[in-house]
C-alpha positions in Angstrom: 0.0 0.0 0.0 1.2 3.5 -0.9 0.9 6.7 0.9 -2.8 7.8 1.0 -3.4 10.9 -1.0 -6.8 12.7 -1.6 -6.4 14.5 -5.0 -8.9 16.7 -6.7 -8.4 16.8 -10.5 -9.6 19.8 -12.4 -9.5 18.3 -15.8 -12.0 18.0 -18.8 -10.1 14.9 -20.2 -10.7 11.7 -18.3 -7.7 10.1 -20.0 -5.4 12.9 -19.0 -6.7 12.6 -15.4 -6.0 8.9 -15.4 -2.4 9.6 -16.6 -1.8 11.8 -13.5 -3.3 9.2 -11.2 -1.2 6.4 -12.8 2.0 8.5 -12.3 1.2 9.1 -8.7 0.7 5.4 -8.1 4.0 4.7 -9.7 5.6 7.2 -7.3 4.4 5.5 -4.2 1.0 7.1 -3.5 -2.4 5.5 -3.1 -4.6 8.2 -4.5 -8.3 8.7 -4.0 -9.5 11.2 -6.6 -12.4 13.1 -8.0 -12.5 14.8 -11.4 -14.3 18.1 -12.0 -14.3 20.5 -14.9 -16.7 23.4 -13.9 -16.8 26.0 -11.3 -19.9 24.6 -9.7 -18.5 21.1 -9.5 -15.3 22.3 -8.1 -17.1 24.4 -5.5 -19.2 21.4 -4.4 -16.1 19.1 -4.2 -14.3 21.6 -2.0 -17.3 21.6 0.3 -17.5 17.8 0.6 -14.0 16.9 1.8 -10.6 18.1 2.7 -8.1 17.6 -0.1 -4.4 17.0 0.0 -3.7 18.2 -3.5 -5.3 20.0 -6.5 -3.9 19.2 -10.0 -5.5 21.4 -12.7 -5.4 21.6 -16.5 -4.7 25.2 -17.5 -7.4 25.6 -20.2 -10.8 23.9 -20.4 -13.8 24.6 -22.6 -15.8 26.2 -19.7 -13.2 26.6 -17.0 -9.5 27.4 -16.3 -6.7 26.8 -13.8 -6.7 30.5 -13.0 -10.4 30.5 -12.1 -9.9 27.2 -10.1 -7.0 28.6 -8.2 -8.9 31.8 -7.4 -11.8 29.7 -6.0 -9.5 27.6 -3.8 -7.8 30.7 -2.4 -11.2 32.4 -1.8 -12.0 29.5 0.4 -8.9 30.2 2.4 -7.6 26.7 1.8 -3.9 26.0 2.0 -3.9 23.1 -0.5 -1.0 22.6 -2.9 -2.1 23.6 -6.4 -0.2 22.2 -9.4 -0.9 23.0 -13.0 -0.5 20.2 -15.5 -1.0 21.4 -19.1 0.1 20.6 -22.6 -0.3 24.2 -23.9 1.1 26.4 -21.1 4.0 28.6 -22.0 6.8 29.9 -19.8 5.3 33.4 -19.3 1.9 32.0 -18.5 3.5 29.6 -16.0 5.2 32.5 -14.3 2.0 34.4 -14.0 0.3 31.3 -12.6 3.0 31.0 -10.0 2.6 34.6 -9.0 -1.1 34.0 -8.6 -0.4 31.2 -6.1 0.2 28.0 -7.9 3.0 25.9 -6.4 4.3 24.4 -9.7 3.5 23.7 -13.3 4.1 20.6 -15.4 3.9 19.6 -19.1 1.4 16.7 -19.5 3.7 14.9 -21.8 6.5 15.1 -19.3 5.1 14.1 -15.8 8.4 12.8 -14.4 8.6 15.9 -12.1 5.0 15.3 -10.8 5.9 12.9 -7.9 8.9 14.9 -6.6 6.8 18.1 -6.9 3.9 16.5 -4.9 6.3 15.2 -2.2 7.8 18.7 -1.9 4.5 20.5 -1.8 3.1 18.1 0.8 6.1 18.7 3.1 5.9 22.4 2.6 2.1 22.4 3.2 2.6 20.4 6.4 5.3 22.9 7.5 3.0 25.8 6.8 0.3 24.1 8.9 2.7 23.5 11.7 3.9 27.1 11.6 0.4 28.4 11.6 -0.5 26.2 14.6 2.5 27.4 16.4 1.6 31.0 15.7 -2.0 30.3 16.8 -0.9 28.8 20.0 1.5 31.7 20.6 -1.2 34.2 20.0 -3.5 32.3 22.4 -0.8 32.2 25.0 -0.1 35.9 24.6 -3.8 36.6 24.9 -4.1 34.5 28.0 -1.1 36.0 29.5 -2.3 39.5 28.7 -5.7 38.8 30.2 -4.0 37.3 33.3 -1.7 40.4 33.5 -4.7 42.7 33.2 -6.8 40.8 35.7 -7.0 42.0 39.3 -6.4 38.5 40.8 -2.8 37.5 40.2 0.1 39.9 40.6 2.8 39.6 37.9 6.2 41.2 38.0 9.5 41.0 36.2 12.5 41.6 38.5 16.2 41.5 38.5 17.9 38.8 40.7 19.0 41.7 42.9 15.3 42.2 43.7 14.5 45.4 41.8 11.2 45.1 40.0 11.3 46.2 36.4 7.8 45.6 35.3 4.5 44.8 37.1 0.8 44.7 36.5 -1.7 46.7 38.5 -2.6 43.7 40.6 1.0 43.3 41.8 1.2 47.0 42.7 -2.1 46.8 44.6 -1.0 43.8 46.5 2.3 45.3 47.6 0.8 48.7 48.2 2.9 50.6 45.6 2.0 53.0 42.8 2.9 53.1 39.1 5.1 56.1 39.9 7.0 54.1 42.6 7.7 51.4 39.9 8.8 53.9 37.3 11.1 55.6 39.8 12.7 52.3 40.7 11.3 52.3 44.2 9.8 48.8 44.1 12.2 46.1 45.4 11.2 42.6 46.3 13.9 42.2 48.9 13.2 45.6 50.5 9.6 44.6 50.8 10.5 41.3 52.6 10.6 41.5 56.4 13.7 40.3 58.2 12.1 37.1 59.5 11.4 36.0 55.9 14.8 36.7 54.4 16.2 33.2 55.1 13.3 31.6 53.2 13.7 34.2 50.4 17.4 33.3 50.0 16.6 29.6 49.7 14.0 30.4 47.0 16.6 32.5 45.2 19.2 29.7 45.3 16.6 27.3 43.8 15.8 29.9 41.1 19.4 30.1 40.0 20.1 26.4 40.2 16.9 25.0 38.6 15.5 28.0 36.7 12.4 28.0 38.8 11.4 28.1 42.5 8.3 26.3 43.8 5.4 28.4 45.2 6.1 29.5 48.7 4.1 31.5 51.2 5.7 34.7 52.5 4.9 38.2 53.6 5.4 41.6 51.9 5.6 44.9 53.8 3.4 47.5 52.1 4.4 51.1 51.7 2.2 52.1 54.6 3.9 49.5 56.9 1.1 47.0 56.9 1.8 43.4 56.0 0.2 41.2 53.4 0.5 37.4 53.2 1.2 36.2 49.7 1.9 33.1 47.7 4.8 33.6 45.3 6.2 31.5 42.4 9.3 32.5 40.4 10.8 31.4 37.1 13.9 32.6 35.2 13.4 34.6 32.0 17.1 35.1 31.1 20.4 35.3 32.9 19.6 38.3 35.1 15.8 38.5 35.2 13.0 36.4 36.5 9.2 36.5 36.4 7.2 36.3 39.6 3.5 35.4 40.1 2.0 36.7 43.3 -1.3 35.8 44.9 -2.8 37.8 47.8 -3.6 35.3 50.7 -5.3 37.8 53.0 -8.8 36.5 52.4 -7.7 32.9 52.7 -5.9 33.6 55.9 -9.0 35.4 57.2 -11.2 32.4 56.4 -8.6 30.0 57.9 -8.5 32.1 61.1 -12.3 32.2 61.2 -12.4 28.4 60.8 -9.8 28.0 63.6 -11.9 30.1 65.9 -15.0 28.3 65.0 -13.3 24.9 65.6 -11.9 26.1 68.9 -15.3 27.4 70.1 -16.9 24.1 69.0 -14.3 22.1 70.8 -14.8 24.1 74.0 -18.6 23.8 73.5 -18.3 20.0 73.1 -16.3 19.8 76.3 -18.9 21.9 78.2 -21.7 19.8 76.8 -19.9 16.6 77.7 -19.6 17.4 81.4 -23.2 18.8 81.6 -24.9 15.4 82.2 -22.7 14.3 85.1 -22.5 17.8 86.6 -26.3 18.2 86.5 -26.8 14.8 88.1 -24.6 15.8 91.0 -26.3 19.2 91.3 -29.7 17.4 91.3 -28.6 15.4 94.3 -27.1 18.4 96.2 -30.0 20.8 95.5 -32.6 18.1 96.0 -31.5 17.0 99.5 -30.7 20.5 100.6 -34.2 21.7 99.7 -35.9 18.7 101.4 -33.9 19.3 104.6 -34.7 23.0 104.6 -38.4 22.1 104.4 -38.0 19.9 107.5 -36.2 22.6 109.5 -37.3 25.9 111.0 -35.5 29.1 110.3 -34.2 29.2 113.8 -32.5 25.8 113.6 -28.7 25.9 113.9 -28.3 23.9 110.7 -30.7 26.0 108.6 -28.2 28.7 107.7 -25.6 26.1 106.7 -28.0 24.3 104.5 -29.1 27.6 103.0 -25.5 28.2 102.0 -25.2 24.8 100.5 -28.4 25.4 98.5 -27.2 28.8 97.3 -23.8 27.4 96.2 -25.7 24.6 94.3 -27.9 27.2 92.6 -24.8 29.2 91.6 -23.3 26.0 90.2 -26.5 25.3 88.3 -26.3 28.8 86.8 -22.8 28.1 85.6 -23.9 24.9 84.0 -26.7 26.7 82.2 -24.2 29.3 81.0 -21.9 26.6 79.7 -24.8 25.0 77.9 -25.8 28.3 76.4 -22.3 28.8 75.2 -22.1 25.4 73.6 -25.5 26.0 71.9 -27.0 23.0 73.6 -29.5 24.6 75.9 -33.0 23.4 75.8 -34.8 26.5 74.5 -38.5 27.3 74.2 -38.7 29.7 71.3 -41.6 32.0 70.7 -42.4 34.8 68.3 -41.1 38.0 69.9 -41.1 41.7 69.3 -37.6 42.9 70.3 -38.9 46.4 71.0 -41.3 45.0 73.5 -38.5 42.9 75.0 -36.2 45.9 75.4 -38.9 48.3 76.8 -40.1 45.6 79.2 -36.5 45.4 80.6 -36.0 49.1 80.8 -36.7 49.5 84.5 -34.6 46.5 85.5 -31.7 47.7 83.3 -31.7 51.1 84.9 -31.4 49.5 88.3 -28.4 47.5 87.1 -26.6 50.7 85.9 -24.7 53.1 88.2 -25.9 56.7 88.6 -23.0 57.9 86.4 -24.1 55.9 83.4 -26.9 57.1 81.1 -29.2 54.6 79.3 -30.9 55.5 76.0 -33.2 53.4 73.9 -33.2 54.1 70.1 -35.9 51.7 68.9 -36.9 51.8 65.3 -40.7 51.7 64.8 -42.3 48.5 63.5 -39.3 46.2 63.7 -40.0 42.6 62.5 -40.7 39.7 64.7 -38.1 37.0 65.6 -38.3 33.5 66.9 -36.4 33.1 70.1 -36.6 32.0 73.8 -38.0 35.1 75.7 -35.8 34.4 78.7 -32.7 33.9 76.7 -33.3 37.0 74.6 -33.6 39.1 77.8 -30.4 37.4 79.1 -28.5 38.5 76.0 -29.5 42.1 76.4 -28.9 42.1 80.2 -25.4 40.5 79.8 -24.4 43.0 77.2 -25.6 46.0 79.3 -23.8 44.6 82.4 -20.6 44.2 80.3 -21.0 47.8 79.0 -21.3 49.0 82.6 -18.1 47.2 83.6 -16.3 48.8 80.7 -17.1 52.3 82.0 -15.5 52.6 85.4 -15.7 56.4 85.2 -19.2 56.5 83.8 -20.5 57.0 80.3 -23.4 56.2 78.1 -25.1 53.0 77.0 -27.5 52.9 74.1 -29.7 50.0 72.9 -30.9 50.2 69.2 -33.2 48.1 67.2 -33.5 48.2 63.4 -34.7 46.1 60.4 -31.7 45.1 58.3 -31.0 42.9 55.3 -27.8 40.9 55.2 -26.8 40.2 51.6 -24.8 37.3 50.2 -21.6 39.2 50.2 -21.9 39.8 54.0 -22.8 36.2 54.5 -19.8 35.0 52.6 -17.5 37.0 54.9 -19.1 35.9 58.2 -19.5 32.4 59.6 -23.1 30.9 60.1 -24.8 33.9 58.4 -27.8 33.1 56.2 -28.6 36.0 53.8 -32.0 37.6 54.2 -34.1 39.9 56.5 -32.9 40.3 60.1 -33.8 42.3 63.2 -30.7 44.1 64.6 -30.3 44.9 68.3 -27.1 46.8 69.1 -25.7 47.7 72.5 -23.1 50.5 72.4 -21.0 51.9 75.2 -18.5 54.7 75.5 -16.1 52.7 77.6 -12.5 51.7 77.5 -12.8 49.6 74.3 -10.8 46.5 73.4 -7.7 45.8 71.3 -7.5 43.1 68.6 -6.0 40.5 70.9 -8.9 40.9 73.4 -11.5 40.9 70.6 -10.2 37.6 69.4 -11.0 35.9 72.7 -14.0 37.7 74.2 -16.4 34.9 73.6 -14.3 32.1 75.1 -15.6 30.7 78.4 -13.8 32.0 81.5 -11.9 34.6 79.6 -12.2 37.9 81.3 -10.3 41.2 81.5 -11.9 42.0 84.9 -10.2 41.9 88.2 -10.1 38.6 90.1 -13.5 38.0 91.7 -15.3 40.5 89.5 -16.7 38.1 87.0 -16.9 34.5 85.9 -16.0 35.1 82.3 -19.2 33.5 81.1 -21.3 36.5 80.3 -20.3 37.1 76.7 -19.8 33.4 76.0 -23.4 32.9 77.1 -24.5 35.7 74.7 -22.5 34.0 71.9 -24.2 30.6 72.5 -27.7 31.9 72.8 -27.4 34.0 69.6 -25.9 31.2 67.6 -28.4 28.6 68.9 -31.2 31.0 68.0 -29.9 31.1 64.4 -28.5 34.6 64.8 -25.2 36.3 64.2 -23.2 38.5 66.5 -20.6 41.1 65.5 -18.3 43.3 67.7 -16.8 46.6 66.8 -14.4 48.2 69.3 -11.4 50.6 69.6 -9.3 51.2 72.7 -10.4 54.5 74.4 -13.5 54.9 72.1 -16.0 52.2 73.1 -17.6 49.0 71.9 -20.7 48.1 69.9 -22.2 44.6 70.0 -24.5 44.0 67.0 -26.8 41.0 67.1 -28.8 39.9 64.1 -31.8 37.7 64.6 -33.5 36.2 61.5 -37.0 37.8 60.9 -40.0 35.5 61.0 -43.4 35.7 59.4 -45.0 33.4 61.9 -47.8 35.0 63.9 -47.3 35.3 67.7 -49.3 33.1 70.0 -50.8 34.4 73.2 -49.2 32.3 75.9 -51.2 31.7 79.1 -49.3 31.2 82.3 -50.5 28.5 84.7 -51.6 29.7 88.1 -49.0 29.2 90.9 -49.7 25.9 92.7 -49.6 25.4 96.4 -47.7 22.6 98.0 -51.1 20.9 98.6 -52.1 20.8 94.9 -48.7 19.3 94.1 -49.4 16.1 96.0 -50.9 13.0 94.5 -51.5 9.3 95.0 -50.9 7.9 91.6 -48.4 5.1 90.7 -45.2 6.3 89.0 -42.6 4.1 87.3 -39.2 5.7 87.8 -36.4 4.7 85.5 -32.9 6.3 86.1 -29.5 4.7 85.7 -27.7 6.9 88.2 -28.3 5.4 91.6 -28.0 8.7 93.6 -30.3 10.6 91.3 -32.8 7.7 91.3 -32.8 7.6 95.1 -33.4 11.4 95.3 -36.3 11.3 92.8 -37.9 8.3 94.6 -37.7 10.2 97.9 -39.2 13.4 96.5 -42.0 11.6 94.8 -42.9 9.6 97.8 -42.8 12.7 100.0 -45.5 14.1 97.7 -47.7 11.0 98.2 -47.0 9.0 95.1 -46.5 5.2 94.9 -43.1 4.8 93.3 -41.9 1.7 91.3 -38.2 2.0 90.3 -35.8 0.5 87.8 -32.3 1.4 86.8 -32.7 0.5 83.1 -35.1 -0.5 80.4 -34.8 -4.2 81.1 -35.7 -3.8 84.8 -38.6 -1.5 83.8 -40.2 -4.3 81.7 -39.9 -6.8 84.6 -41.5 -4.3 87.0 -44.4 -3.7 84.5 -45.0 -7.5 84.2 -45.1 -8.1 87.9 -47.2 -5.0 88.8 -50.7 -5.8 87.7 -52.4 -2.5 88.7 -52.4 0.8 86.7 -49.2 2.7 86.3 -50.2 6.3 85.7 -46.9 7.9 84.8 -43.4 6.8 83.5 -40.7 9.2 84.7 -37.5 8.2 82.7 -34.1 9.5 82.0 -33.6 10.1 78.3 -30.1 8.7 77.7 -29.4 5.3 79.3 -27.3 2.3 78.4 -28.7 -0.1 75.8 -32.1 1.5 75.7 -33.1 5.2 75.6 -36.0 6.6 77.5 -37.9 7.2 74.3 -37.4 3.6 73.1 -38.5 2.3 76.5 -41.7 4.4 76.4 -42.6 3.3 72.9 -42.1 -0.4 73.8 -44.2 -0.1 76.9 -47.0 1.7 75.2 -48.8 -1.3 73.7 -49.1 -2.9 77.2 -49.7 0.4 79.0 -51.6 2.6 76.6 -52.9 4.9 79.3 -49.5 5.5 80.9 -48.2 9.0 80.5 -44.5 9.9 80.1 -42.2 12.5 81.6 -38.6 12.6 80.3 -35.8 13.9 82.5 -32.2 14.6 81.3 -29.1 16.3 82.2 -27.8 15.9 78.7 -27.7 18.8 76.3 -30.3 19.6 73.7 -28.5 17.9 70.8 -28.4 14.6 72.7 -32.0 14.9 73.7 -33.1 15.7 70.1 -31.0 12.8 68.9 -33.1 10.5 71.0 -36.3 11.9 69.7 -37.6 13.6 72.7 -37.9 17.3 72.1 -41.1 17.3 70.0 -44.4 19.2 70.4 -46.6 17.8 73.2 -43.9 15.7 74.9 -43.2 16.5 78.6 -39.6 17.2 79.4 -37.7 18.3 82.5 -34.1 19.5 82.4 -31.7 18.6 85.2 -30.7 19.7 87.8 -34.0 18.9 89.3 -35.4 20.5 92.5 -38.1 18.7 94.5 -40.7 21.4 93.9 -39.9 21.6 90.1 -40.3 17.8 89.8 -43.5 17.7 91.8 -45.0 20.6 89.8 -44.1 18.9 86.4 -45.4 15.5 87.5 -48.7 17.1 88.6 -48.9 19.1 85.3 -48.4 16.0 83.2 -51.0 13.9 85.2 -53.6 16.7 85.1 -53.3 17.7 81.5 -56.3 16.3 79.5 -55.5 13.8 76.9 -55.9 14.8 73.3 -59.3 14.0 71.9 -60.8 13.6 75.4 
């Protein structure tokens, strides 16, 4: 088989066309050909396929080589065009060559045809390769020009000594220099490098000289105003004394990394706080429970009464700390309602004025018709109170505190720059003081539990961490703006809600007599001390108590006890079987038995076990005797649905 060749023959004589084909076959080609002799036929043939070669007679009855050549060139085709004619003279051949024909041959002497075809095919391939190289070069130049003109990557050409010779606008913006600085020779990569980064810069320079390129490295440039910018820099040699540098500003990435590190640190601390909550709440339940029961049995004049009162107060303070830790870790059990922040703030106004010293003025700047939010009323009040107390502590010499509300819309750009922000309509409540303010190092830690700038004994360091947790758990966002000697503003954004507010009715206070009962209660609690406390409390209030330390024992108790069990009081999280699973498995045998869940675990754990749903009774540890008795009575006295 010869070399494949697609040849278009512009020839009115079929015999002459076959002579050309035969000569090509003798020369080592395997030609596929088509013969045409009119303009229309040639045009159609050029449309149908790509040809390697056109061989044309010079003169034909209705067509000519000159017209055929013009048609081929009009199409922009770079196909070798050879004229083979028996009548062409030397002057005519020269004119044809000037018009673009690659060669001309005499039909009776076709010995030069094969060498001419090989030559023209090679030259055509060379032209195509050259055009492809030029095209790629133009594309590369276009891409580089667009890259250089972009505002993303800084590009500079510099001497090995460090002096920058050329730079795009992005590079000058990154390093904080102007075009005049560059033209005046005032931009130097080494001079912009701080001392602590010089060793790494020298290593990169050595790699550049030895290998012709240095791998991308992170470093810092000092801007003209003295500020520093983290950058990623890659270098490659251009010639003996110059290199090109690509520079990427890492400021935004570093900011996001720092934001992620802070979020991870806060989550880790929150997980630790939530992890100890269960055991700590169990211990507090025992301490507060027995202290309260003993206080009920003693008179105020008893010598032990004051000591027990101190124990109870210490337990309550410890319970407050637990609640604050749970609030920080965003694992508090909340009871959200539709709220009007203006009403919340005005309702607290009298209490807030009592909290502030006489040398501190309080002003309310409440926008009319602010939107509604979905939040726990008590927690919303605690957020405002903690911020006002913090503002008061920041103004030892007096000053002003203002509370503002406003409808705002956080856009996608703001959300992209702040963690856990969902774009949309929000209600802003801002607390501003004219106090001492905070520096950057303090601002970075203000929401950490137990971090405080106050004197020893002046605070627990949980006030702002509690605010942080409540706001985050409510789906909101908190921002802080502060300058030393100027003051501080805390801005809290709660998502707006279109849900209509429900009028909540408060149950009338119950006396100790109405808390008593005689029903049978199945108590399931895996902690022995807590179970003993709950059993004692319930029996003191008159109930018949059956107890079990896990789900398996609870089933045995139910099988042996033939009478009615009115209420199941169960811990939520227990080994092998959760409280919710226990209640569901007992329901077929005890369909009338009501359920009260108790847990010292955090909300995430409780939700995970399927408890925090509408209409399900739940009591958070630590549990006091009266709170337990009240909740038990409430569950037993609530009418069943449909009854």
